[in-house]
C-alpha positions in Angstrom: -50.3 184.5 46.6 -48.7 181.1 47.1 -49.8 179.1 50.1 -47.0 178.8 52.7 -45.7 175.4 53.7 -45.7 174.2 57.3 -44.6 171.2 59.2 -47.1 168.3 59.7 -46.7 164.9 61.4 -48.3 161.9 59.7 -48.9 158.4 61.0 -49.7 156.1 58.2 -51.1 153.3 60.4 -53.8 155.5 62.0 -54.1 158.0 59.2 -53.5 160.9 61.6 -52.2 164.2 60.2 -51.2 166.5 63.0 -49.8 170.0 63.0 -47.9 169.5 66.3 -45.5 166.7 67.2 -47.3 163.7 68.6 -46.7 162.3 72.1 -48.4 159.1 70.9 -46.7 155.8 70.1 -46.1 154.8 66.5 -44.0 156.2 63.7 -44.8 159.7 62.5 -43.4 161.0 59.3 -42.5 164.7 59.3 -44.0 166.4 56.2 -43.4 170.0 55.0 -46.5 170.8 53.0 -49.3 173.3 52.2 -52.8 172.8 53.4 -53.8 171.8 49.8 -51.1 169.1 49.7 -52.4 167.7 53.1 -55.9 167.8 51.6 -54.7 165.7 48.7 -53.0 163.3 51.1 -56.2 162.9 53.1 -58.1 162.1 49.9 -55.7 159.3 49.2 -56.2 158.1 52.8 -59.9 158.1 52.2 -59.5 156.1 49.0 -57.2 153.7 50.8 -59.7 153.3 53.7 -62.6 152.6 51.4 -60.6 150.1 49.3 -59.5 148.4 52.5 -63.1 147.9 53.6 -64.2 146.8 50.2 -61.4 144.2 50.1 -62.4 143.0 53.6 -66.1 142.8 52.6 -65.5 141.1 49.3 -63.2 138.5 50.9 -66.2 137.4 53.1 -68.9 137.7 50.5 -66.9 136.5 47.4 -64.0 134.5 48.7 -63.0 133.1 45.4 -62.7 136.3 43.4 -59.4 137.3 41.9 -57.4 138.6 44.9 -54.9 140.6 42.8 -57.7 142.6 41.2 -59.4 143.1 44.6 -56.3 144.7 46.1 -55.3 146.9 43.1 -57.1 150.0 44.3 -55.8 149.6 47.9 -52.3 149.0 46.6 -52.5 152.0 44.3 -53.7 154.3 47.0 -51.0 153.1 49.5 -48.3 153.7 46.9 -49.6 157.2 46.3 -49.6 157.9 50.0 -45.9 156.7 50.3 -45.0 158.7 47.2 -46.5 161.8 48.8 -44.6 161.1 52.0 -41.5 160.9 50.0 -42.2 164.2 48.1 -43.3 166.2 51.1 -41.2 164.5 53.8 -38.1 165.7 55.6 -34.8 163.9 54.9 -35.6 161.2 57.5 -39.0 160.5 56.0 -37.6 160.4 52.4 -34.8 158.0 53.5 -37.4 155.7 55.3 -39.6 155.5 52.2 -36.7 154.9 49.9 -35.3 152.1 52.1 -38.7 150.4 52.2 -38.1 149.6 48.5 -41.8 149.6 47.6 -41.6 152.5 45.1 -39.5 152.6 41.9 -37.3 155.5 41.1 -39.9 156.8 38.7 -42.6 156.7 41.4 -40.3 158.5 43.9 -39.8 161.5 41.6 -43.2 161.8 39.9 
């Protein structure tokens, strides 16, 4: 039996994924997703978090390394997160991600 989708509220800055609307400050995307899709989103958030810390650490330990290569994993994870927000989001979330201009048409529909 196929898992039923439900509404989630996602804040990309904090990485919070809530199943009830947030009373907190910040922009929350509304997602319509299965639990498995939210699990996938959380995995990308974890990759993004680890890459962010690795970039931070490397910038202090090895300040002259290639910065483009250092940020590649972080950038990839962030793009995947926004692509998921676009795929799973309500109309407002989709419109917000599209207007950001950080994803190509191919990345939006994959």
